[in-house]
N, C-alpha and C positions, 0 to 999 in steps of 0.2 A: 637601444631599440630603434628599429626602422620601420616606417610605414610606406606602403605603396598601393596604388589603385591600379590593379591589373587583373585581367581575367584570362589572358592567353597563357597556356601551360608552358609553351616554349619560352616566352619572355620571362616568366617567373623562374624557370630553371636556369636561364642564362644569368639573371640577376643574382640568384643565390650562388652560382658558381663563381661570381666575380668577388674574390676576397675569401677570407677564412670562413669555413662553414659555421652557420649559427647553431646555437644550442637548441633553440626552439623556433619552429615555424608554425604559424597559425593561418589557415586558409579559410576565409569566410566569404562565401560558402562554396561547398563542393559542387552544388547545382549550377553555379554561375560560370564555372571554368569551361573552356573549350580548347581543343587542340586541332591543329591544321591537318592532322592525319585522318580525321574523321569528318565527313561531309555533313552529318546531321547537326541540328542546333543544340545550344547549351541546355542541359537539363534532361536530355534524352538518355536512355539506358546506355547506349554505346558511348556517348560523350562522358557520362559520369564514370563508367567503368574504365575507360582509357585514361581519363585525367587522374583518377584515384590510383591506377596502376603506376603511372608516371611518378606521382608523389611518393608512393610506397617504395618504388625503386630508388628514388633519391634518398629517402630516409635510411635505407639499408646500406647504400654506398657511402653516404657522408657521416652516418652516425647521429644525425640530428633527429630530434623528436618532432614529428609532424602531427599537428592537431587539425583534423578536417571537421569544420563546423557544417552541419547539415540542417536544412529546414525540416520541420515535422508537420504532419497534418493535424486536424482537430482531434482525432482519436489518439494522438501521441506517437504514431509510427513515422518512420522516415519518409518524407515526401518523395515521390518518384521511385526510382529503383532501389531496392533493398540490397543490391549486390555489394554495396560498400561494406555492409556488416560482415560479410564473409572474407573480406580482403584485409581488414585492419586487425590490430592486436587487441584492442579494447573498444567497447561501445558504451558511452555514458549518456544518460538522458538527464536533462535539466528540466524538472517538472515544476509547474506553478502557473498562476495566472495573475492578472492585474488586480483581482478582487481581494487577494490575500497577500500578506506581507512576508511570507516565507517561501523558500524555494528548496526543493529536494534534488540532490544529485545522486542518481541511482545508476549502478553498474549492471548491465545486462550481458556483457561478454568481457572476459578478461583472461588472456592466455597465461598470465603470470601471477594470478591471485584469485581470491573468491569473487563471486558475482552477486552475493546477497548482502553487500554492505551499502549503506547510504550515508550521505552527508546532508545535514540540515542547515540552511542559511537563512538569515533574516534580512530582508531588504530595508535598508535605512537610507537616510539622506546622504550619508557618506559612502554608500555602496553596500556590498554584501558583508554581513557579519556572521561568523560561525556561531551556531547554537550548540553549546556543549552538552546541554541536557534537553533534548527535544520533548521529553514528557512534560516538563514544566510549561513549554510553549503550547502544547496541544491541550493541556488541562487547566490553563490559567483562568478561563472564564466559565468553568463548569458549574451547573446548578444541580445539586444532588437531590433536590426536593421534588423534581418533576418526574412523573412516570415515563417510561419508554427510553430511559438513558442508562446504559451499562458501560462500565469502564473495562476495557479489554487490556489485559497484560500481555502484550505481544512482543515479538522479536523481529528486528530488522538486521539480518546477518548475525553478528555476535553482540549487538547492542539491544538491551531490553528497552521497550518503549510502551508507555501507557497512552491509550487513545480512547476517546469516548465514542461509543456506537449509539446512534439515536434512531428510534423507531416510532412511527406513527401508524396506528391501526384505527381506521375510521369507518363507520358504516357507509355503505354505498347503495345507490339506487340503480346502478348499472347492471346489465346482465352479466358482464364479465368484469370482475373487480380489477382495479389497477394494481400493478406491481412495479414500483420504481426504486432503483438502487443507485446510489452514488458512492463510489469509493470501495465497492465490494463486488463480488461475482454474482450476477443475477441468477445463474443456474444454481449456485450454492444456496441462495435464498430460497429458491423454489424447493430444493431438497429439504431444508430445515422446516419449511411450512408443511411439507408432506409428512415428515416424521412427527411433528407436533400433532397433526391431525390423526395420523394412523395409530400412534402409540400413547398419546397423552389426551386425546379427546378434545383438543383445543381447535375450534373451528374458525377458519378465516374465509370461508366461501362467500360470506355476505359483507366482507370488509375490504376496503382498499388498504394496501400495505406500502408504506414508504420507509426506506432504510437509507441512512447516510452515515458516513464516517466523519466525525467533526473535524474541522480544520482543513478539509480538502485532501487529506492523506489517503492514499490507496493501499489497502492491505490485501494480501493474497493467501496467507497461511491458514490451513484448516483449523488451527487452534482458536480462531475467532468464532467458531460455531456456537459455543456455549454462551458467549456474550451476546451474540445476535439473538439466540433463542430467549435469553433473559430479557432483552430489550423488547422483543415482540410480545411476550407474555405480560410484561409489566405494563406496556401500553394498552393492551386489550383489557386487562383487569383493572387499570387505573391505580396500580400499586407501585409507588416509588421503591427503588431498590436500595436506597440509602447512599450516603455520600462517602462511606468509608470501606466499600467492598469492591473487589476486582473479580473478574471472571476470565477463565480460559479453559479450553478443552475441545477436543474434536468429537463430533457427534456422528455415529455410524448410522446406517440405514435401519438397523434394528433398534435404535434408540439408546444404545449404550454410549457412555461418555468415555472416550479413549484417552490414554495418557499422551502428552506431547513432550517434545524435547525442551531442555533448558528451563524446567519448572522452577528450580531453585533461583535462577537469575531473575525470572519474572517476579517471584515473590520478594526477592531482595529489593528490586526496584520499587515495587509497590510499598514496601515498608519504609523505604527511604523518603518517599513522598507523602507519608503520613497516613496511609491506609492501614486499617486494623483487621480486616477480614478478607478472606479469599475463598472463592467457590470454584472448584475444579475437580479433576480426577485425582485418584489416590496417588501420592508421591511414589515414584519408582524406587526400588531398593537401592540404597547407596546415596541418595540425595539428602543433603542435610536440611533439616527443618529450619524455619525462621521464626521470628516472634509473632507473626500474624496468626490469627485464629483461623484454622482451616476447617472448611466444610466440604468433605469429599462426597461427590455424587457419582453413583455408578450408572444410573439410568436418567434419561432426560426427564422422565415423569417425576423423579425426585426433586429436580429443580422447579418444575411447575408447582408441585405441592408446597415447596418451601416459599415460593413467591406468593402463592395464594394464602398461606398461613400468615405471612408477614404483612399482607395488605389489609390493614384494619378497615372494616367497612366496605371493602371492595368486593365485587362479584368474582368469586374464585372460579377459575376454569376447572371443570370436573372431568375426570376420566370416565369414559362411557363404560357402562356395564355390558359385558358380553354374556349372552345366554348360552 
């Protein structure tokens, strides 16, 4: 292994050409490189594009694997020009912050494989350590006795993963209630709130709504709809959902709970971690059942009724009567 402090593209390529080609070249970072063929400063669109083209050309000619490290902004996108994403074979994001001890390696582009796989690593005193079972990491400190917490049986690529979705619904004195989301899509939350109000008679107009995915993980699949709805209704009604139940299912605008892919894998992961019940859509034909006690819900109002019935002493949300 050899280290060098250099930002000139021409000097880097000359150094790499001196001797046998390396197997791996790491450039940290692409925004600091500059080339004499361009007059603009480092980090500009032209400089980054030209420097990346030179390194890609070297990789193809020499057969070496070139890793270009790029800075990202606070919202997680590549700082400066995104033109690099279109030039390389794979784009990997290393997600995490200093407040949490784990990091997620996520693929968003891969010309030679899937882009929906992730790797989870734990930051230790000796460096990064792979987490073979991320569900245990995200579920390790869960309190199932509190309302507003639902366990979502999700999928990250081909890997099933259980995460906790937390919701807080509190009365507000403001004219416009707050809607805050961490780790999920804010527009998706607005849709779930609208479906709950239109088809289930659950009103959130006089309440602030806060939603977060525990552990700092970001989820995007629509299968989290049912878990989000369960957490919202649980918080509003003050009814805990129980510590041994998982939720998954996509909610349509009509209030129907739609089937999702890999249901059997989700249930198997939940059973492996000690969960006894699962609430979700009906299993598709051909999917093998597991040892979990299944509660199939066809409409979102069925879930609301179930939570209201299980919440002893809680004020149950009621479906409005239509004349």
